[in-house]
C-alpha positions as CSV (number, residue, x, y, z in Angstrom):
1,M,15.3,6.6,19.5
2,E,14.6,5.6,15.8
3,H,18.1,6.1,14.9
4,D,19.4,4.0,17.8
5,S,17.0,1.3,17.0
6,I,17.8,1.3,13.4
7,S,21.7,1.2,14.4
8,R,21.1,-1.8,16.6
9,Y,19.4,-3.7,14.1
10,R,22.1,-3.1,11.6
11,R,24.7,-4.0,14.0
12,F,23.0,-7.5,14.6
13,S,22.8,-7.9,10.8
14,R,26.5,-7.5,10.5
15,A,27.3,-9.4,13.5
16,V,25.1,-12.6,12.2
17,T,26.8,-12.0,8.8
18,R,30.3,-12.3,10.2
19,Q,29.3,-15.2,12.6
20,V,27.8,-17.4,9.7
21,G,30.5,-16.5,7.2
22,A,28.0,-15.1,4.7
23,L,30.8,-13.2,2.8
24,D,33.4,-16.1,3.0
25,Q,34.3,-17.7,-0.3
26,S,34.9,-20.8,1.5
27,F,32.1,-21.4,4.0
28,L,33.3,-23.8,7.1
29,G,36.5,-24.0,5.1
30,R,34.6,-26.6,2.3
31,G,35.7,-24.5,-0.7
32,R,32.6,-23.1,-1.7
33,P,30.5,-20.1,-0.6
34,L,27.3,-19.9,1.8
35,G,24.8,-19.9,-1.1
36,S,26.2,-23.2,-2.7
37,A,26.4,-24.8,0.8
38,R,22.8,-23.8,1.5
39,V,21.4,-25.3,-1.6
40,L,23.5,-28.4,-0.8
41,N,21.9,-28.6,2.8
42,A,18.4,-28.0,1.5
43,I,18.7,-31.1,-0.9
44,G,20.1,-33.0,2.0
45,Q,17.5,-32.3,4.1
46,G,15.1,-33.7,1.5
47,R,13.8,-30.7,-0.6
48,C,14.4,-32.2,-3.9
49,D,12.0,-30.0,-6.0
50,I,13.9,-27.2,-7.6
51,A,10.8,-24.6,-7.2
52,D,10.6,-25.7,-3.6
53,I,14.3,-25.1,-3.0
54,R,14.2,-21.8,-4.7
55,A,11.0,-20.6,-2.5
56,Y,12.6,-22.1,0.7
57,L,16.0,-20.2,0.3
58,G,14.3,-17.1,-1.2
59,L,16.4,-17.2,-4.5
60,D,15.5,-15.9,-8.0
61,S,15.5,-18.6,-10.7
62,G,18.8,-17.4,-12.3
63,L,20.7,-17.6,-9.1
64,T,19.2,-21.0,-8.2
65,S,20.4,-22.3,-11.7
66,R,23.9,-21.2,-11.4
67,L,24.2,-22.5,-7.9
68,L,22.8,-26.0,-9.0
69,R,24.9,-25.9,-11.9
70,G,27.9,-25.5,-9.9
71,L,27.1,-28.2,-7.6
72,E,26.7,-30.6,-10.7
73,D,29.9,-29.7,-12.1
74,E,31.5,-30.7,-8.8
75,G,29.7,-34.1,-8.9
76,L,27.6,-33.5,-5.8
77,I,24.1,-33.3,-7.3
78,E,22.2,-34.8,-10.0
79,T,18.9,-33.0,-11.5
80,R,16.4,-34.7,-13.7
81,T,12.9,-34.2,-14.7
82,H,10.1,-35.0,-12.0
83,P,8.8,-38.5,-12.6
84,D,5.1,-37.3,-12.3
85,D,5.4,-33.9,-13.9
86,G,7.7,-33.0,-16.9
87,R,7.5,-29.4,-16.3
88,R,9.3,-29.7,-13.0
89,R,12.8,-30.7,-12.1
90,V,14.3,-32.3,-9.1
91,A,17.7,-32.6,-7.6
92,E,19.3,-35.4,-5.3
93,L,22.6,-35.9,-4.0
94,T,25.3,-38.2,-5.3
95,P,27.3,-40.3,-2.8
96,A,30.0,-37.5,-3.1
97,G,27.3,-35.0,-2.4
98,R,26.0,-37.0,0.6
99,A,29.5,-37.1,2.3
100,E,29.9,-33.3,1.5
101,F,26.5,-32.9,3.3
102,D,27.6,-34.9,6.3
103,A,30.9,-32.9,6.7
104,Y,29.0,-29.7,6.6
105,E,26.5,-30.9,9.3
106,E,29.5,-31.9,11.6
107,L,31.2,-28.6,11.0
108,S,28.1,-26.7,11.8
109,D,27.1,-28.7,14.7
110,T,30.8,-28.0,16.2
111,A,30.6,-24.4,15.2
112,A,27.3,-24.1,17.1
113,D,28.3,-25.9,20.1
114,R,31.6,-23.8,20.5
115,F,29.8,-20.5,20.2
116,L,27.1,-21.5,22.8
117,S,29.9,-23.0,25.1
118,A,31.7,-20.0,25.1
119,H,28.9,-17.9,26.6
120,P,28.0,-17.8,30.4
121,D,24.3,-18.2,29.7
122,P,23.7,-20.2,26.6
123,D,19.9,-20.7,27.5
124,A,19.3,-17.0,27.1
125,I,21.2,-16.7,23.8
126,L,19.1,-19.6,22.5
127,A,15.9,-18.1,23.8
128,A,16.8,-14.8,21.9
129,M,17.8,-16.7,18.7
130,D,14.5,-18.5,18.9
131,F,12.7,-15.4,19.1
132,I,14.4,-13.6,16.3
133,A,14.3,-16.7,14.0
134,T,10.6,-17.0,14.5
135,A,9.9,-13.3,14.0
136,M,12.0,-13.5,10.5
137,N,10.1,-16.7,9.4
138,R,6.6,-15.6,10.6
139,H,5.3,-15.9,7.3
140,A,6.9,-19.3,6.4
141,V,5.5,-21.2,9.5
142,T,3.8,-24.1,8.2
143,I,0.9,-26.4,9.9
144,D,1.3,-30.0,9.3
145,R,-1.0,-32.9,10.4
146,V,1.2,-35.4,12.5
147,D,0.8,-38.5,14.5
148,P,0.2,-37.3,18.2
149,T,2.9,-39.8,19.4
150,S,5.5,-38.3,17.1
151,T,8.7,-36.6,18.2
152,A,7.3,-33.1,17.1
153,A,4.0,-33.7,18.7
154,R,5.6,-35.0,22.1
155,Y,7.8,-32.1,22.3
156,C,4.9,-29.5,21.9
157,L,3.1,-31.3,24.6
158,A,5.8,-31.7,27.0
159,R,6.3,-27.8,26.9
160,Y,2.8,-27.1,27.1
161,Y,2.5,-29.4,30.3
162,D,5.6,-27.6,31.8
163,E,3.7,-24.2,31.0
164,L,0.7,-25.3,32.6
165,A,2.4,-26.6,35.8
166,R,4.0,-22.9,36.1
167,R,1.0,-21.1,35.5
168,F,-1.9,-22.9,37.2
169,E,-2.1,-21.9,41.0
170,E,-2.6,-25.7,41.7
171,G,0.1,-26.9,39.4
172,F,-0.8,-29.3,36.6
173,D,-0.6,-33.2,36.5
174,V,-1.8,-34.6,33.1
175,A,-2.6,-37.8,34.9
176,L,-5.5,-36.0,36.7
177,S,-6.6,-34.3,33.4
178,C,-9.0,-35.8,30.7
179,D,-6.0,-36.3,28.4
180,P,-7.4,-37.9,25.1
181,D,-6.1,-41.2,23.9
182,A,-3.8,-40.9,20.7
183,S,-6.1,-42.9,18.8
184,D,-9.0,-40.2,19.3
185,M,-6.6,-37.7,17.6
186,V,-5.8,-39.4,14.4
187,P,-8.2,-39.7,11.3
188,P,-10.9,-40.7,11.0
189,R,-11.9,-40.0,14.6
190,G,-9.7,-36.6,15.1
191,A,-6.4,-34.9,14.3
192,F,-3.4,-33.5,15.7
193,L,-1.7,-30.5,14.2
194,V,2.0,-28.8,14.7
195,A,3.2,-25.7,13.6
196,L,6.8,-25.7,12.2
197,S,9.2,-22.9,11.9
198,D,11.9,-24.0,9.4
199,G,11.3,-27.6,10.5
200,L,11.2,-26.7,14.5
201,P,7.9,-27.3,16.4
202,V,6.5,-23.8,17.6
203,G,2.8,-24.7,18.2
204,C,0.2,-27.6,18.2
205,V,-3.5,-28.3,18.7
206,G,-5.4,-31.5,18.7
207,L,-8.9,-32.5,17.8
208,K,-10.3,-35.4,19.8
209,G,-13.3,-37.2,18.1
210,N,-15.5,-40.3,18.4
211,G,-16.4,-40.9,14.9
212,G,-19.6,-38.5,15.4
213,K,-20.5,-35.0,14.8
214,L,-19.1,-33.7,17.9
215,G,-15.4,-33.0,18.5
216,E,-13.1,-31.4,21.2
217,V,-10.3,-29.2,20.7
218,K,-7.3,-30.0,23.0
219,R,-3.7,-29.0,23.7
220,L,-3.5,-25.4,22.0
221,W,-0.1,-24.2,22.7
222,V,2.0,-21.6,21.1
223,A,5.8,-21.3,21.8
224,P,6.5,-18.1,23.7
225,D,8.6,-16.9,20.9
226,A,5.9,-17.3,18.4
227,R,3.2,-15.4,20.4
228,G,1.8,-12.3,18.9
229,T,2.1,-13.4,15.3
230,G,-1.5,-14.8,14.9
231,L,-0.3,-18.5,15.1
232,G,-3.0,-19.3,17.5
233,K,-5.7,-18.2,15.3
234,R,-4.2,-20.0,12.5
235,L,-4.0,-23.3,14.6
236,M,-7.7,-22.9,15.5
237,A,-8.7,-22.2,12.0
238,A,-6.8,-25.2,10.8
239,I,-8.1,-27.5,13.4
240,E,-11.7,-26.3,12.3
241,D,-11.1,-27.2,8.8
242,E,-9.9,-30.7,10.0
243,A,-13.2,-31.1,11.9
244,R,-15.3,-30.1,8.8
245,A,-13.2,-32.6,6.8
246,L,-14.3,-35.4,9.3
247,S,-18.0,-34.1,9.1
248,M,-18.1,-32.6,12.5
249,D,-20.6,-29.8,12.8
250,T,-20.0,-28.9,16.6
251,L,-16.7,-28.2,18.6
252,R,-16.2,-27.7,22.3
253,L,-13.3,-26.9,24.4
254,D,-12.3,-25.9,27.9
255,T,-9.7,-23.3,29.4
256,N,-8.2,-22.3,32.8
257,R,-8.6,-18.7,34.2
258,A,-4.7,-18.7,34.3
259,L,-4.9,-18.5,30.4
260,P,-6.5,-15.2,29.8
261,E,-5.1,-14.9,26.3
262,A,-6.7,-18.3,25.3
263,Y,-10.0,-17.1,26.7
264,E,-9.7,-14.0,24.6
265,L,-8.8,-15.8,21.4
266,Y,-11.9,-18.1,21.8
267,N,-14.3,-14.9,22.6
268,R,-12.9,-13.3,19.5
269,N,-13.4,-16.1,17.1
270,G,-17.0,-17.1,17.3
271,W,-16.8,-19.4,20.4
272,T,-19.8,-19.2,22.8
273,E,-19.3,-19.8,26.5
274,I,-21.5,-22.7,27.6
275,D,-22.0,-24.9,30.9
276,R,-19.4,-27.5,32.0
277,F,-19.4,-30.4,29.8
278,N,-16.7,-32.6,31.7
279,D,-15.4,-33.5,34.9
280,D,-11.7,-32.3,34.3
281,P,-10.5,-30.6,37.5
282,Y,-8.7,-28.0,35.7
283,P,-10.8,-26.1,33.5
284,D,-12.6,-22.8,34.6
285,F,-14.4,-21.9,31.3
286,F,-16.2,-23.9,28.6
287,F,-16.9,-23.0,25.0
288,E,-18.7,-24.4,21.8
289,K,-18.7,-23.5,18.3
290,R,-21.2,-24.5,15.4
291,L,-19.3,-25.2,12.2
292,V,-20.7,-23.6,9.1
């Protein structure tokens, strides 16, 4: 079994290497290998600090310097000293670099569409890709404070509501729930956090406040492909930090019996079950936590 598992993993690695053209000297036919293209893409996506680029791509400083120098020699990027810190350097695309970035984006999108369209069940392929990508990126998932009306927040909430509708015996209608106003989940009243795996949202949690010492945790959700990685615990710890920063000393939340994993998470992390504190029709259990 061990040998079979290792063989399957290695077969997968070889298939991905071939599919993405990792060994090609001309990635997507643009005349440079994948490493250079990835650096160009990182800069085009807004990662300008060279130290950040190096960390994001997992490169050592020598290889990063060589790849940047090659892109500079092609006239695709310019590097300079960071305006606020003379010890750091930043890179930005030239007009030619922006055109090359756009060309890569179009070719990459076309290749992805072609691959998915050729499979009889593209949704199954994407679900498997999400699961593997999240597993490989589990230590690089970031948690950012965002506007609760942002695209990332709305994406998470839509998937959260869909899941509740599937799992609750009575279904779920957000119009019947005590859904907080967006203004209650932005500083200085509250906060909304989204977990991102390489830019894609994989979890969220909200903090509803009224300017006082009491806050309510709302809408904790972790994408199925990110479950079992400790992300729910990380999101809860992060939202508690947000509450402390807003001078809250007590948090409350509620949950439904159809979400036993949420119930267990709260029990394991210092929450105390209390009496009902709202008239929301969906929750069965109510919790409180005093913040130190």
